[in-house]
N, C-alpha and C positions, 0 to 999 in steps of 0.2 A: 257613719262609722260610730259604733257603740262599744262601750267597755262592759264586758259581761263577767269578768273575774279579775282576781289580783294579777294573774299573768298578763292580761291585756294592759293593766295599768303599768306594770313594770316594763312591758314592751313599749308603751307610749313614752315613758320616761327615757328609755334608752334611745328612742327615736328623737326626742326633743334635744337631748344633750348632743347627739350626733349632728342634728340640724344646726344647733347653736355653734358647735365647734367649726363646722364648715363655713358658717357666716363669718365668724371671727377670722378664720384662716384667709378668707378672701377680702378682708378689709372692712367689714361692717362696724358701725359704732357700737360701743358697749351698751348704751341705753336701748338701741334698736334690738340687739340680741336678747336682752332681758325682757323687753316688751313682747317680742315675738314668741318666746318660749312661754311666757305667762299667759298670753292670749290663747295659744294652742291648748295648754293644759286646762285652763279655766273654761274652755268651750265644752268640756264634758261634764255633765251634771253631777256625777258621782264623785268627782274630784273636789276636795275641800282643802282650804288653807294652803294654797299654792305659794311657795316662796322660791325665788330665783335670785342667785347671786352670781354675777359674771365679772371676771377680771380679764386682763390681757393674757393670763396664764392658766386660768381654770374656769370651769363652769360647775356650779353647785345648785342642784334642784331638789326640793323636797315637797311632798304633798301628803295629805291624809285621804286614803281611799277606803271607804266603808269601815272607818275606825282604825285602820292600820297606817302607821306612819312609814313612809317610804322615802329614801334619800339616795341620790346617786351623784357622782362627780366625775368629771373628765378633765385631764390636763390638755392645754391647748398650745400649739406651736403656730405662731403667726407666719403666714406664707405670702405669696404674691397677691397684689391687689387685682381683683377681677370684678368690676361693677356689673358686668353682664350676668354672672352667676348669682350675685346678690339679688339682682332684679328677679331672676327665675325663682330663687328661694322665697322671696317676698310673695310672689304670685302663688307658690305652693302653700305657704302658710295661710294666705287668705282663703284659698279653696278648702283647706282643712277646717278652719274656723267656721266657714259657711256651710260645712257639711257636704261638700261636693266630692270628697274623696271616699271611696267605698269602704276600704279597710286599711289596716296598718301595713299589710303586705304591699298594697298599691302605693302607700305613702313611702315605704322604704325603697321600692323599685324606682319611683320618681326621683327620690333624693339621690340614689346611686346614679341615675341617668344624668342628673344635673352635675354631679361631681365629675363624671366622666366626659362631660361635654368638651370637645376639643377646642383649644384656644385658637386664635388666629395663627396662620402660618407665619414662619419667621420672616419670609420675604415681605409679607403684608405689613408686619410691625415695622420693619426697617424702612419700607417706602413711606409709611405714615409719618415716621419721625423725620426722615430726610426731607420730605416735602415741607415740614414745618420749620426746618432749620433756617432758611434765609430770612423768614419773617421774625424769628427770635433775634437774629443778628441785627436787623434794622431796629427792632424795638429797644435793644440795649446799646444803641449808638453806632452800629456798623453801617455799611453801605451795601447796596446790591452788587457792587463790583466784587465783593467777597463771597458771593453766594456759592461758588464752586468749592471753596475751602470749607464753608459751613456744611455743605453736603458731605464732604469727606470726613470731617470730624464727627458729625452726627451718625453717619453710617458706621464708623469705627466704634463709637460709643454703644450704638444699638447692638451690634454683633457681640461686643464684650458682655453686655448685660444679658443677652440671650444665653450665652455659654456659661456665664456665672450662675444663672438660674438653673440651667440644665445640670450642672455639676454641683449644685447646692453649696456654693461658696458662701461663707458667713456674711451676713447682711452688711455689717459695718465695714468689713474688709472689702466687699465688692464696691461700696460707695467710695471708700478711700482710693482703691485702685482705679475706679472709673474716673474720678477727678484727676488723678495723676496722669492717666492716659490722655485725657482731653487737654490738659495743660502742656504736657511734653509734646504731644502731636501738633498742637497749634503753634508752639514756639519753633518746632522743627520746620514746619511749613513756612513760617515767617522768615526763617534764615535763608530760604531759597526762592521764595515767591513774594511778590509785592502785595502783602496783605495790608489794607488800610487801617484796620482796627483789630489787632489780634485779641484784645481783651473781650470784645463782643463775641468772637468765635469761641473763646474759652467758656464763656457763659452759655453758649449754645450747647456745648458738650455737657455742661452741668445740669441743664434743665431736666433730663430724664431722672436725675438722681435726687432732685429736691423732694422732700417728704411732704408734698402738698396735701395728700389724702390724710396722712397722719395728723397734721396740724388741724385740718378741717374737722376731723373726727373728735379731736381733743376739745376744740372750741364748742362743738355741739354737745359733748358730754358735760362740759361746764354749764352750758345753757340749760341742760336737762336736770341740773342739780347733782350730777354724779361727779363730785369734785375729786375724789381719789382717782378714778379712771382718767379724768381730764388731766390731772397732774402727772400721772404715769405716762400718758400719751405725749404730753408736752416734753417731758424729760427724754423720752425715746427720740422724738423729733430733734431735740437739741443735740443729742449724741450723734445722730446721723449728720446733722449740719456740721458738727465739729470734725467728723471723719472726712467730709467733703472739703472743709477748709484746710485740713492737714494735707490732703492730697494735692490741693492747689499750691500750697506753700512749698511742699517738697518738689513738685513739678517745676516751679519757678526756679528753685535752687539748682536743680539738675540741668535745666536748659538755659 
């Protein structure tokens, strides 16, 4: 794939910011997005002085192509974490840098195909979470005698998160309501059934809400020297944790 004119350079910049925006949307680290965009743009000989600035809310790219300074920016909205699509995007970026992609049209087509890749079916997600439920319960002090109740709470939580995503419920609100549902549901079951350790069942319902990917990404940003992105990510994870805690406290009060 070669750049033959300024239009090709502008199209390439448009591709890279879309590429980076999709990576951020699905949960990639800030430093990974910056590095990927930089490598793609720098792999073309006529591109000079490539600069990339990525935050959780925007992507800014500039370069000099045959003496012309070009700059573009895109605003980013963080979406649901999808490590499968990030892996596919990484593979595409490596193919572009290696010169294995024929032209920009092919690159855009592949990018669109990755974005339109269907996620796992709802029932598959629910079954995966439900199967993990009794092991989480035992890990946090429960017993295998409570496995039926952990199945119920995890299934309830899974379906809530699926519909919260489908109807684009605000992220912090969905975590608050998810914690509230898990707490109230567990205490309601404990009033009618002999649950040995209801606290462990509540934790089971909270596990899908914990911002593990966010915290991991923030630590990796810190380690990569991007302290601002690491700090913003840590603050975001803290607010999510506060929303979960508030949901648990309110749930305990109500039940």
